[in-house]
C-alpha positions as CSV (number, residue, x, y, z in Angstrom):
1,M,-15.4,10.6,4.8
2,Q,-16.2,7.6,2.6
3,D,-16.6,4.2,4.2
4,V,-14.1,1.9,2.5
5,K,-15.9,-1.2,3.7
6,I,-18.6,-0.7,1.0
7,M,-15.9,-1.1,-1.6
8,A,-14.5,-4.3,-0.3
9,C,-11.6,-5.7,-2.3
10,K,-11.5,-2.8,-4.7
11,K,-8.1,-2.8,-6.4
12,I,-6.4,0.2,-8.0
13,P,-3.5,-0.2,-10.4
14,V,-0.4,1.8,-9.4
15,S,3.3,1.9,-10.5
16,W,5.4,2.4,-7.4
17,P,9.0,1.3,-8.1
18,V,11.8,1.1,-5.5
19,G,13.2,4.5,-5.0
20,D,15.8,6.5,-3.0
21,G,13.8,6.9,0.1
22,T,12.2,10.2,-0.7
23,W,8.4,10.8,-0.6
24,K,6.6,10.5,-4.0
25,N,3.1,11.6,-4.9
26,A,0.9,8.5,-4.8
27,G,-1.0,9.6,-7.9
28,T,-4.2,11.3,-8.9
29,G,-7.8,10.2,-9.0
30,Q,-9.5,8.0,-6.5
31,L,-6.2,6.8,-4.9
32,Y,-5.0,10.3,-4.1
33,N,-7.9,10.9,-1.7
34,I,-6.9,7.7,0.2
35,I,-3.1,7.7,0.1
36,S,-1.4,11.0,-0.6
37,D,2.3,10.0,-0.7
38,Y,4.5,6.9,-0.5
39,K,8.2,5.9,-0.5
40,L,9.4,2.4,-1.3
41,H,13.1,1.8,-0.4
42,D,15.6,-0.7,0.8
43,N,15.0,-1.5,4.5
44,G,18.7,-1.5,5.3
45,W,20.3,-4.0,7.7
46,S,17.2,-6.0,8.6
47,V,15.5,-9.3,8.2
48,W,13.0,-7.5,5.9
49,S,14.4,-6.3,2.5
50,W,11.9,-3.6,1.6
51,R,10.0,-0.8,3.4
52,L,6.9,0.9,2.0
53,D,6.0,4.1,3.9
54,L,2.6,5.6,3.3
55,R,0.7,8.8,4.2
56,F,-3.1,8.4,4.9
57,P,-4.5,12.0,5.1
58,M,-8.1,11.0,5.8
59,Y,-8.9,7.3,5.6
60,V,-8.7,4.4,8.0
61,G,-9.4,0.8,7.3
62,E,-8.0,-2.4,5.7
63,F,-5.6,-2.1,2.8
64,Q,-3.6,-4.5,0.7
65,F,-0.5,-3.9,-1.4
66,Y,0.5,-6.2,-4.3
67,D,4.0,-6.5,-5.6
68,E,5.0,-7.5,-9.2
69,I,4.9,-11.2,-8.4
70,R,1.4,-10.8,-6.9
71,D,2.4,-11.3,-3.3
72,C,0.0,-9.4,-1.0
73,Y,0.8,-7.4,2.1
74,D,-1.9,-6.3,4.6
75,L,-2.0,-3.0,6.4
76,H,-4.6,-2.1,9.0
77,V,-4.8,1.7,9.4
78,V,-6.4,2.8,12.6
79,F,-5.5,6.5,12.5
80,E,-4.7,9.1,9.9
81,G,-1.0,9.8,9.2
82,D,2.1,7.9,8.3
83,H,2.3,4.1,8.3
84,Y,4.7,1.5,6.9
85,I,5.0,-2.1,5.8
86,R,8.2,-4.1,5.8
87,Y,8.4,-7.1,3.5
88,N,10.6,-9.5,1.5
89,S,10.1,-9.8,-2.3
90,K,12.1,-10.8,-5.4
91,S,10.2,-8.0,-7.2
92,A,9.4,-5.3,-4.7
93,K,7.6,-2.8,-7.0
94,I,4.0,-2.2,-5.9
95,I,1.6,-2.6,-8.8
96,R,-1.8,-2.6,-7.1
97,V,-3.4,-1.2,-4.0
98,G,-6.5,-2.8,-2.6
99,Y,-8.9,-1.6,0.1
100,G,-11.9,-2.7,2.1
101,G,-10.7,-6.2,3.0
102,S,-7.6,-8.3,3.7
103,C,-5.3,-10.3,1.4
104,S,-7.0,-13.6,2.3
105,E,-10.5,-12.1,1.9
106,C,-9.7,-10.5,-1.5
107,K,-7.7,-13.4,-3.0
108,G,-9.0,-14.1,-6.5
109,K,-11.4,-11.2,-6.6
């Protein structure tokens, strides 16, 4: 297993639009080995507008998810498996995934 800390604030471009709540392949290349699948959907009747569900098959660590207006959302993954983030955004599509740090640590990098 690769230590994500040695790649602090590494950002990978993605294109994850809001969908219908079904799992989608996260992509190929370096990201596929970290996050295998995602689903981004309306969070229903809640204070949070959006929910991003993620599958981490092997990795744990600090991750950041950036929407189209460049807002950043942290996720600390302590075990392999499914995790989620709920958030509010005027443009919910996720365009970048960062790992190896937090939103505040990686700001501007």
